[in-house]
C-alpha positions as CSV (number, residue, x, y, z in Angstrom):
1,M,-59.0,-124.2,-107.1
2,R,-56.4,-122.3,-108.6
3,I,-52.4,-122.9,-109.6
4,K,-49.9,-120.7,-110.7
5,F,-46.8,-121.5,-112.8
6,L,-43.8,-119.6,-110.2
7,G,-40.8,-121.8,-112.8
8,S,-39.7,-123.9,-114.9
9,T,-41.9,-122.7,-117.4
10,R,-40.8,-123.2,-120.9
11,Q,-37.2,-124.0,-119.4
12,V,-36.0,-126.3,-116.8
13,T,-35.2,-125.4,-113.5
14,G,-36.6,-123.2,-110.5
15,S,-39.6,-126.0,-110.2
16,C,-41.8,-123.6,-108.5
17,F,-46.2,-124.2,-108.3
18,H,-48.1,-122.6,-106.2
19,L,-51.8,-124.1,-105.6
20,E,-54.8,-122.5,-103.6
21,V,-57.7,-124.9,-102.4
22,G,-60.4,-122.3,-100.8
23,N,-58.0,-121.3,-97.9
24,L,-55.3,-123.6,-98.2
25,S,-52.0,-122.5,-99.3
26,L,-49.3,-124.7,-101.2
27,L,-46.1,-124.4,-103.2
28,I,-44.6,-127.8,-104.9
29,D,-40.7,-127.1,-104.9
30,C,-38.9,-124.2,-104.2
31,G,-36.3,-124.3,-106.5
32,L,-33.1,-122.5,-107.9
33,Y,-32.8,-121.2,-111.1
34,Q,-29.9,-122.4,-112.7
35,E,-29.5,-121.4,-116.8
36,R,-27.7,-117.9,-117.1
37,P,-30.6,-116.3,-118.5
38,Y,-33.0,-116.7,-115.6
39,L,-30.8,-116.0,-112.8
40,E,-32.1,-113.1,-111.9
41,R,-35.2,-114.4,-111.4
42,N,-33.1,-115.7,-107.8
43,W,-32.9,-112.9,-106.0
44,N,-36.4,-111.1,-106.9
45,P,-38.8,-111.2,-104.4
46,F,-40.4,-114.4,-103.8
47,P,-43.9,-113.8,-106.0
48,I,-46.3,-115.4,-103.4
49,H,-45.8,-114.2,-100.5
50,P,-44.4,-116.7,-98.0
51,G,-45.8,-116.4,-95.5
52,K,-49.1,-117.4,-95.8
53,I,-48.0,-120.3,-96.9
54,D,-49.0,-123.5,-95.3
55,F,-47.4,-126.4,-97.0
56,L,-44.2,-126.6,-99.1
57,L,-44.3,-130.1,-100.4
58,L,-41.1,-131.5,-102.4
59,T,-40.8,-133.9,-105.5
60,H,-37.2,-134.0,-104.5
61,A,-33.5,-133.1,-103.3
62,H,-31.9,-131.9,-106.7
63,L,-31.5,-127.6,-106.0
64,D,-33.5,-126.7,-109.4
65,H,-36.5,-127.9,-107.2
66,S,-35.7,-127.4,-103.8
67,G,-33.1,-124.5,-104.1
68,L,-34.8,-121.5,-102.8
69,I,-35.7,-122.9,-100.0
70,P,-33.6,-120.9,-97.8
71,K,-34.5,-117.4,-99.6
72,L,-38.0,-118.8,-99.2
73,I,-38.0,-118.9,-94.9
74,K,-35.7,-115.0,-94.9
75,E,-38.8,-113.6,-97.2
76,G,-41.4,-115.5,-94.0
77,F,-42.2,-119.1,-94.5
78,E,-42.6,-120.3,-91.6
79,G,-45.0,-123.8,-92.9
80,T,-44.3,-127.4,-93.3
81,I,-41.7,-128.7,-95.7
82,L,-43.5,-131.8,-96.3
83,T,-41.0,-134.7,-98.3
84,T,-40.2,-138.5,-98.1
85,P,-37.7,-139.7,-95.6
86,A,-34.9,-140.0,-97.9
87,T,-35.2,-137.5,-99.0
88,K,-35.8,-135.5,-95.9
89,E,-32.2,-136.3,-94.9
90,L,-30.4,-135.8,-98.1
91,L,-32.0,-132.5,-97.8
92,P,-30.0,-130.6,-95.4
93,I,-26.4,-132.1,-97.5
94,A,-27.8,-130.4,-100.5
95,L,-28.6,-126.8,-99.2
96,I,-25.4,-126.7,-97.0
97,D,-23.7,-127.5,-99.8
98,S,-25.6,-124.8,-101.7
99,A,-25.0,-122.3,-99.5
100,H,-21.3,-122.3,-99.3
101,I,-20.8,-122.8,-102.9
102,Q,-22.2,-119.4,-102.7
103,E,-20.1,-117.9,-100.1
104,E,-17.3,-119.0,-102.2
105,D,-18.2,-118.2,-105.4
106,A,-19.1,-114.1,-104.0
107,T,-16.3,-114.1,-102.2
108,F,-14.0,-114.6,-104.9
109,K,-16.1,-112.7,-107.4
110,K,-15.5,-109.4,-105.0
111,K,-12.7,-110.0,-105.1
112,R,-11.7,-110.4,-108.7
113,H,-14.5,-108.2,-109.8
114,Q,-12.1,-105.1,-107.1
115,K,-9.2,-106.3,-109.2
116,E,-10.9,-105.4,-112.6
117,G,-12.7,-102.6,-111.1
118,R,-16.5,-103.5,-112.3
119,K,-19.6,-105.1,-110.7
120,G,-21.0,-107.7,-111.7
121,P,-25.2,-108.1,-112.7
122,Y,-25.7,-109.6,-109.9
123,P,-25.4,-109.3,-105.9
124,E,-22.1,-109.9,-104.6
125,L,-23.5,-111.4,-101.7
126,P,-24.5,-114.9,-100.8
127,L,-28.2,-116.1,-102.1
128,Y,-28.6,-117.0,-98.4
129,T,-25.8,-118.6,-96.4
130,A,-25.5,-122.0,-93.8
131,E,-26.8,-120.5,-91.2
132,D,-30.1,-119.9,-93.5
133,V,-29.9,-123.1,-94.5
134,A,-30.5,-124.2,-90.3
135,R,-33.6,-122.5,-89.9
136,A,-35.2,-125.0,-92.5
137,I,-34.3,-128.0,-91.0
138,P,-36.7,-127.9,-87.9
139,L,-39.3,-128.0,-90.7
140,L,-38.7,-131.0,-92.2
141,S,-41.8,-134.4,-92.0
142,D,-41.3,-136.6,-94.6
143,I,-44.5,-139.3,-95.2
144,P,-43.5,-142.5,-96.6
145,Y,-44.4,-143.3,-100.3
146,G,-47.8,-144.7,-100.9
147,K,-48.9,-143.1,-96.8
148,I,-52.0,-140.4,-97.5
149,Y,-51.4,-137.7,-95.3
150,S,-54.3,-134.9,-95.1
151,L,-53.5,-131.4,-95.4
152,G,-56.6,-130.2,-93.7
153,E,-59.2,-128.0,-96.2
154,G,-60.3,-131.9,-97.7
155,V,-56.7,-132.1,-99.4
156,S,-55.0,-135.5,-98.6
157,V,-51.2,-135.6,-100.3
158,C,-49.7,-138.7,-101.1
159,F,-46.0,-139.7,-102.2
160,H,-45.0,-142.6,-104.9
161,D,-42.1,-143.0,-106.2
162,A,-40.6,-141.3,-109.1
163,G,-37.5,-143.6,-110.1
164,H,-35.5,-140.1,-110.4
165,I,-33.4,-139.6,-107.6
166,L,-33.5,-141.5,-104.1
167,G,-36.2,-140.5,-102.2
168,S,-37.5,-138.5,-104.8
169,S,-41.1,-138.9,-105.9
170,M,-44.7,-138.2,-107.4
171,V,-47.3,-135.5,-105.8
172,D,-50.7,-137.1,-105.5
173,L,-53.3,-134.2,-104.4
174,T,-56.8,-135.2,-103.5
175,V,-59.2,-132.0,-103.8
176,R,-62.5,-132.8,-102.3
177,E,-64.7,-130.1,-103.4
178,N,-68.6,-130.1,-102.7
179,G,-68.6,-133.3,-101.6
180,F,-66.7,-134.5,-105.3
181,P,-63.1,-135.7,-105.4
182,K,-60.8,-134.5,-107.7
183,T,-56.8,-135.1,-108.3
184,I,-53.6,-133.4,-109.5
185,I,-50.3,-135.3,-109.8
186,F,-47.0,-133.3,-110.3
187,S,-45.3,-135.8,-112.0
188,G,-41.8,-133.6,-110.7
189,D,-38.2,-135.6,-112.4
190,I,-39.5,-138.5,-113.9
191,G,-37.3,-141.4,-113.8
192,Q,-36.6,-143.9,-116.4
193,W,-36.9,-147.9,-116.3
194,N,-34.5,-150.7,-115.6
195,K,-32.2,-148.5,-114.0
196,P,-29.7,-149.5,-111.2
197,L,-29.5,-148.9,-108.1
198,I,-33.1,-147.6,-107.9
199,R,-36.5,-148.6,-108.3
200,D,-38.7,-148.0,-111.6
201,P,-40.9,-145.4,-111.5
202,S,-44.6,-145.1,-110.5
203,V,-47.9,-145.8,-112.7
204,F,-51.1,-144.1,-112.2
205,E,-54.8,-145.1,-114.2
206,K,-56.4,-141.3,-113.9
207,A,-56.3,-137.9,-112.9
208,N,-57.5,-134.9,-113.6
209,Y,-55.5,-132.4,-114.1
210,L,-51.3,-133.5,-114.5
211,V,-47.6,-131.0,-114.3
212,M,-45.9,-133.2,-115.8
213,E,-41.6,-132.1,-116.7
214,S,-40.8,-131.9,-120.5
215,T,-37.2,-132.2,-120.2
216,Y,-35.8,-134.7,-122.6
217,A,-39.2,-135.2,-124.7
218,N,-37.6,-134.4,-127.2
219,R,-34.6,-137.1,-128.2
220,T,-34.3,-140.7,-127.3
221,H,-31.6,-142.2,-124.7
222,E,-28.7,-144.7,-125.9
223,D,-29.3,-147.8,-125.0
224,P,-28.7,-148.4,-121.7
225,A,-26.7,-151.3,-122.0
226,D,-24.6,-149.5,-123.8
227,I,-23.4,-147.6,-120.9
228,E,-20.7,-149.6,-120.0
229,S,-19.4,-150.3,-123.8
230,M,-19.4,-146.3,-124.0
231,L,-17.6,-145.6,-120.9
232,S,-14.9,-148.8,-120.9
233,E,-13.8,-147.2,-124.7
234,I,-13.5,-143.5,-123.2
235,I,-11.5,-144.3,-120.5
236,N,-9.5,-146.7,-122.2
237,E,-8.3,-144.7,-125.2
238,T,-8.3,-141.5,-122.9
239,A,-5.7,-143.4,-120.3
240,A,-3.6,-144.7,-123.1
241,S,-3.1,-140.6,-124.3
242,G,-1.4,-139.8,-120.9
243,G,-5.2,-137.7,-120.5
244,N,-7.2,-137.2,-117.4
245,I,-11.6,-138.6,-117.6
246,I,-12.6,-135.2,-115.8
247,I,-16.8,-136.0,-115.2
248,P,-18.5,-133.3,-114.1
249,T,-21.4,-134.9,-111.6
250,F,-24.6,-134.0,-109.9
251,A,-23.8,-135.1,-106.4
252,I,-27.2,-136.7,-106.0
253,E,-27.8,-140.0,-107.5
254,R,-25.5,-139.5,-110.6
255,A,-22.5,-139.5,-108.5
256,Q,-23.3,-142.6,-107.3
257,E,-24.4,-144.5,-110.8
258,V,-20.8,-143.2,-112.3
259,M,-19.4,-145.0,-109.0
260,F,-21.3,-147.9,-110.1
261,Y,-20.6,-148.9,-113.7
262,L,-16.5,-147.7,-112.6
263,S,-16.9,-150.5,-110.3
264,R,-18.9,-153.4,-112.3
265,L,-15.7,-152.4,-115.2
266,I,-13.5,-153.0,-113.3
267,R,-14.6,-156.2,-111.3
268,K,-14.7,-157.2,-115.0
269,N,-11.4,-156.1,-116.3
270,R,-12.8,-154.1,-118.2
271,I,-11.1,-150.8,-117.8
272,P,-7.8,-150.4,-116.3
273,Q,-7.2,-149.2,-112.2
274,L,-7.2,-145.9,-112.2
275,P,-6.5,-143.7,-109.6
276,T,-10.4,-142.2,-109.5
277,F,-11.2,-139.2,-107.3
278,L,-14.6,-138.8,-106.9
279,D,-13.9,-134.3,-105.5
280,S,-17.3,-133.6,-103.7
281,P,-17.6,-134.1,-100.1
282,M,-21.9,-133.4,-100.7
283,A,-21.2,-137.0,-103.3
284,V,-19.3,-138.6,-100.0
285,D,-21.9,-138.0,-97.7
286,V,-25.4,-139.2,-100.4
287,T,-23.2,-141.8,-100.6
288,E,-23.8,-142.9,-97.2
289,V,-27.4,-142.2,-97.2
290,F,-27.8,-144.9,-99.9
291,F,-26.9,-147.1,-96.7
292,H,-30.1,-145.3,-95.2
293,H,-32.5,-146.5,-97.2
294,P,-33.0,-149.9,-99.1
295,E,-36.7,-149.5,-98.9
296,C,-35.7,-147.1,-102.3
297,L,-32.8,-149.8,-104.2
298,D,-34.0,-151.6,-106.9
299,K,-32.9,-155.5,-106.8
300,E,-29.9,-155.4,-108.8
301,T,-28.5,-153.4,-106.3
302,L,-29.9,-155.0,-103.0
303,D,-27.9,-158.2,-104.3
304,L,-24.4,-156.8,-104.7
305,F,-25.4,-155.4,-101.0
306,Q,-25.4,-158.3,-99.4
307,K,-23.4,-160.5,-101.8
308,N,-20.7,-157.5,-99.7
309,Q,-19.8,-156.3,-103.4
310,S,-20.7,-152.0,-103.0
311,P,-20.8,-150.3,-105.8
312,F,-19.7,-147.2,-103.6
313,R,-16.8,-149.2,-102.8
314,F,-13.5,-150.6,-105.8
315,P,-9.8,-150.7,-106.6
316,G,-8.7,-147.5,-106.5
317,L,-11.1,-145.4,-105.2
318,K,-11.0,-142.2,-103.3
319,L,-12.8,-140.4,-101.9
320,V,-12.1,-136.3,-101.7
321,N,-13.1,-134.5,-98.4
322,S,-10.9,-131.6,-98.1
323,L,-9.3,-128.8,-99.9
324,Q,-6.2,-129.8,-99.7
325,E,-6.7,-133.2,-101.0
326,S,-8.6,-131.8,-103.8
327,K,-5.2,-129.2,-104.9
328,A,-3.4,-132.3,-104.7
329,I,-5.5,-134.6,-107.8
330,N,-3.6,-132.4,-110.1
331,S,-0.1,-133.2,-109.1
332,L,-0.6,-136.7,-110.5
333,K,1.5,-136.7,-113.0
334,K,0.1,-140.2,-114.7
335,P,-3.7,-140.4,-116.2
336,C,-7.0,-140.6,-113.1
337,I,-10.6,-140.2,-113.3
338,I,-11.7,-137.4,-111.9
339,M,-15.9,-137.3,-110.7
340,A,-16.5,-133.6,-109.5
341,G,-19.3,-131.0,-108.5
342,S,-21.2,-129.1,-109.9
343,G,-22.9,-130.9,-112.4
344,M,-23.4,-128.2,-115.1
345,C,-20.5,-126.9,-113.9
346,T,-21.9,-124.1,-112.7
347,G,-19.5,-123.3,-109.4
348,G,-17.1,-126.3,-106.8
349,R,-14.3,-127.7,-107.2
350,I,-14.8,-128.9,-111.0
351,K,-13.9,-125.3,-112.3
352,H,-10.3,-126.2,-110.2
353,H,-10.4,-129.3,-112.5
354,L,-11.3,-128.5,-115.4
355,V,-8.9,-125.2,-116.2
356,K,-6.4,-127.8,-115.8
357,N,-7.1,-129.9,-118.6
358,I,-10.0,-128.3,-120.9
359,S,-7.0,-126.9,-123.1
360,R,-5.2,-130.7,-122.8
361,Q,-5.8,-132.8,-126.4
362,Q,-5.7,-136.1,-124.2
363,S,-8.0,-135.2,-121.5
364,T,-11.6,-135.8,-121.8
365,I,-14.2,-134.5,-120.0
366,I,-17.6,-136.5,-119.4
367,F,-21.1,-134.5,-119.3
368,V,-23.5,-137.3,-117.8
369,G,-26.2,-134.8,-117.1
370,Y,-28.7,-132.6,-118.1
371,Q,-26.5,-128.9,-119.4
372,A,-29.3,-126.2,-118.7
373,E,-28.7,-123.3,-121.8
374,G,-26.5,-121.0,-120.5
375,T,-24.2,-123.0,-117.9
376,L,-20.1,-123.4,-118.6
377,G,-21.5,-127.3,-118.7
378,R,-23.3,-126.4,-121.9
379,Q,-20.8,-124.1,-123.5
380,I,-18.7,-126.9,-123.5
381,L,-21.0,-129.0,-124.4
382,E,-21.4,-127.2,-127.9
383,R,-17.9,-127.1,-128.0
384,K,-17.6,-123.5,-128.2
385,P,-13.6,-122.3,-129.0
386,Y,-13.0,-120.6,-126.1
387,V,-15.0,-120.3,-122.1
388,R,-14.4,-118.6,-119.8
389,I,-13.8,-119.9,-116.2
390,H,-12.9,-117.8,-112.9
391,G,-12.7,-115.1,-115.0
392,Q,-9.9,-116.4,-116.9
393,I,-10.4,-117.1,-121.1
394,H,-9.2,-121.0,-121.4
395,P,-9.1,-122.5,-125.1
396,L,-11.5,-126.1,-125.6
397,R,-8.6,-128.2,-126.8
398,A,-9.9,-131.7,-124.4
399,R,-12.2,-134.4,-125.8
400,I,-15.8,-133.8,-124.9
401,T,-18.7,-136.3,-125.3
402,K,-21.8,-137.0,-123.0
403,I,-23.2,-140.7,-122.7
404,N,-27.3,-139.7,-121.9
405,S,-28.2,-143.2,-120.7
406,F,-26.6,-141.7,-117.1
407,S,-29.4,-139.4,-117.3
408,A,-32.3,-139.9,-114.5
409,H,-34.7,-137.9,-116.9
410,A,-36.8,-140.3,-119.0
411,D,-36.5,-139.6,-122.4
412,K,-39.7,-139.1,-125.1
413,N,-39.6,-143.2,-124.8
414,G,-40.4,-143.4,-121.3
415,L,-42.6,-139.5,-121.2
416,L,-44.7,-141.6,-123.5
417,K,-44.7,-144.5,-121.6
418,W,-45.8,-143.6,-118.6
419,L,-48.4,-141.5,-120.1
420,S,-49.6,-145.3,-121.4
421,F,-50.7,-146.4,-118.0
422,F,-53.7,-143.5,-117.4
423,K,-56.9,-145.8,-118.5
424,T,-58.5,-142.1,-118.5
425,K,-57.5,-138.9,-120.4
426,P,-57.0,-136.1,-117.4
427,R,-58.7,-132.9,-118.6
428,Q,-55.6,-131.3,-118.8
429,I,-51.4,-131.8,-119.0
430,F,-49.3,-128.7,-118.3
431,L,-45.9,-128.9,-119.3
432,T,-43.2,-127.8,-117.4
433,H,-39.1,-128.5,-117.1
434,G,-39.0,-128.3,-120.9
435,D,-37.1,-125.5,-122.7
436,E,-39.2,-123.8,-125.1
437,K,-38.5,-125.6,-128.8
438,V,-39.3,-129.3,-126.5
439,A,-41.4,-128.2,-124.2
440,F,-44.1,-127.0,-128.0
441,D,-43.3,-130.0,-130.1
442,F,-44.0,-132.2,-127.6
443,A,-46.8,-130.7,-127.0
444,Q,-48.2,-131.0,-130.1
445,Y,-47.0,-134.5,-130.5
446,L,-49.4,-135.3,-127.5
447,S,-52.2,-132.9,-128.7
448,E,-52.6,-134.3,-132.6
449,E,-52.8,-138.0,-130.5
450,G,-55.8,-136.7,-128.4
451,W,-54.2,-135.0,-125.1
452,N,-55.3,-131.4,-124.3
453,V,-52.2,-130.4,-123.5
454,T,-51.2,-126.4,-122.0
455,V,-47.8,-125.1,-122.2
456,P,-47.6,-122.5,-119.3
457,S,-46.1,-119.2,-118.9
458,Y,-44.0,-117.5,-116.0
459,L,-46.1,-117.0,-112.9
460,E,-49.8,-117.9,-115.8
461,E,-52.4,-118.3,-113.7
462,I,-55.4,-120.8,-114.3
463,E,-58.8,-122.3,-112.8
464,L,-58.7,-126.0,-112.3
465,D,-63.1,-126.6,-111.9
């Protein structure tokens, strides 16, 4: 059994791991790179011949885990994509949206580069199109949480709830070699405990090998109970000053969680009933999927639905689909709340709203998710004096804030809590999905606590005894 690390090594995005067991070739995740230093990897030929891969096991629908699937198929993959029922429903929404954004961005960049008389560092073509996405859909097959599925060659897989987003999973692989079983668990993205909407992450008592995320392994989030106080304070202060509240929002989970808290604050009369726009066709579609999968929802959310108090419906909320409706938002003369994608400000409608608000001292930009290195979101969060949006330089004058407790990732304490359930330490932990310093600092901490830890490098291949 050999594992090769094809992405999210000493950086966060581009999740992809290749596992060989006898003649069986498995891919776990096939994610898009979103950090600027690594974007060229999206365009490189796939490191493993796609036509030789039997199964793609997908942890969840976020693009940094799924966003290169259409490209993998273009390069020859014809195997089966296995995932959970909710992810199977979410994935086409995410990939079609990604294809449309790439097509629009490619067209925009081509026009801009022609006007400026230069060529950009990447092809002025989309990485893939909606037609390419359509070829992926027939390859999708789902397995409910907790069901063991045989892949052949003595290998079986079971998906467990990761508590990260709707349908997210941890991939639990059992390999029988010479009559003895070995287990390797891919954590995917580990969620937080006691969050609204979805259930807590699954835990394990044993595994031989563990491929584990480390995104927030160097910090602790605020107390989730403080989210309401922080959000209400920001909204009330910004509205009083006449500004807008701009929330770059991941369409899957984060948009729905923000709506959950906004609806609660409005029902408690802690914030005014401002015009509130979910300006993301993808997020609108994703919200509907939540109604289809009660098996993923926690008790608090299920109780709200039973009381006919959906957290996705509240006074002032408008779900925006058309481009005309989106453009009309910026003509409003009174304060409003705008949630739009993409969550890292790398594309989509959020850029247009940033152009209108980023230089306004009255407005506030609230980050509610991870901002990868090199992204526009990270530049804004780091309060660069000027940022480039759509080829134009804009001074950054808006108020910038971040609410870490919105994160769908466990923090350092959460990751340690998850590990604490192992009664026997795995032979090896491979730390992935973390900036280099974060991953190495966490590895050192775990090593001092008696865990055997490795931080693999890009394309590193390791034999698993």
